[in-house]
C-alpha positions as CSV (number, residue, x, y, z in Angstrom):
1,M,-24.1,-56.4,-34.7
2,K,-21.7,-53.5,-35.2
3,A,-21.7,-52.0,-38.7
4,T,-18.3,-51.9,-40.2
5,W,-17.3,-49.2,-42.7
6,R,-14.7,-50.3,-45.2
7,P,-12.2,-49.4,-46.6
8,G,-11.7,-46.6,-43.9
9,S,-11.7,-48.9,-40.9
10,A,-9.3,-51.4,-42.7
11,L,-6.8,-48.6,-43.3
12,L,-7.1,-47.4,-39.7
13,T,-6.7,-51.0,-38.4
14,E,-3.6,-51.5,-40.4
15,A,-2.1,-48.1,-39.3
16,K,-2.9,-49.0,-35.7
17,R,-1.1,-52.3,-36.1
18,L,1.9,-50.7,-37.7
19,H,2.1,-47.7,-35.4
20,P,0.6,-48.8,-32.0
21,P,-0.7,-45.6,-30.2
22,R,-0.4,-45.1,-26.5
23,V,-4.2,-44.9,-26.2
24,G,-6.3,-47.5,-28.0
25,F,-9.1,-46.5,-30.4
26,D,-11.9,-48.2,-32.3
27,P,-11.0,-48.0,-36.0
28,D,-14.6,-48.5,-37.1
29,A,-15.8,-45.7,-34.8
30,V,-13.1,-43.3,-36.2
31,A,-13.9,-44.3,-39.8
32,W,-17.6,-43.5,-39.1
33,M,-16.6,-40.1,-37.6
34,L,-14.5,-39.3,-40.6
35,Y,-17.3,-40.4,-43.0
36,S,-19.9,-38.3,-41.0
37,T,-17.6,-35.3,-41.1
38,W,-17.3,-35.7,-44.9
39,Q,-21.1,-36.1,-45.4
40,G,-22.0,-33.3,-43.0
41,S,-19.5,-31.0,-44.8
42,M,-21.0,-31.9,-48.2
43,L,-24.5,-31.2,-47.0
44,V,-23.7,-27.9,-45.4
45,G,-21.4,-26.8,-48.2
46,K,-24.2,-27.5,-50.7
47,T,-26.9,-25.7,-48.7
48,R,-24.7,-22.7,-48.1
49,Q,-23.4,-22.8,-51.6
50,R,-19.8,-23.0,-50.3
51,P,-18.2,-26.1,-51.8
52,E,-14.8,-25.0,-50.5
53,M,-16.2,-25.7,-47.0
54,V,-15.7,-29.4,-47.6
55,I,-12.0,-28.9,-48.2
56,E,-11.7,-26.5,-45.2
57,N,-13.4,-29.0,-42.9
58,L,-11.2,-31.9,-44.1
59,R,-8.1,-29.8,-43.5
60,Q,-9.3,-29.1,-40.0
61,M,-9.9,-32.8,-39.4
62,R,-6.4,-33.6,-40.7
63,T,-4.8,-31.0,-38.4
64,Y,-6.8,-32.4,-35.5
65,F,-5.6,-35.9,-36.1
66,Q,-2.0,-34.8,-36.6
67,A,-2.1,-33.1,-33.2
68,I,-3.5,-36.2,-31.6
69,Q,-1.0,-38.5,-33.3
70,A,1.9,-36.3,-32.2
71,R,0.7,-36.5,-28.5
72,L,-0.2,-40.2,-28.5
73,T,2.3,-42.0,-30.6
74,P,5.2,-43.5,-28.7
75,G,8.5,-41.8,-29.6
76,A,6.8,-38.7,-31.1
77,S,8.0,-35.4,-29.8
């Protein structure tokens, strides 16, 4: 049985329904990737005593997803 992470996957499922991408994706898998990025950033930020690393990594992830969205969303330029 596949584990589902909520509410992240629910938000992604709804976004996928409202804005169908050109390429499909698994909302649960993406939610777990985001959660893992958050948790990994927290761990490394704490061990390196750099709490700002969490914000930096989340900004990088947002930039990455914005670039993908721009390329894969129908009608996007």
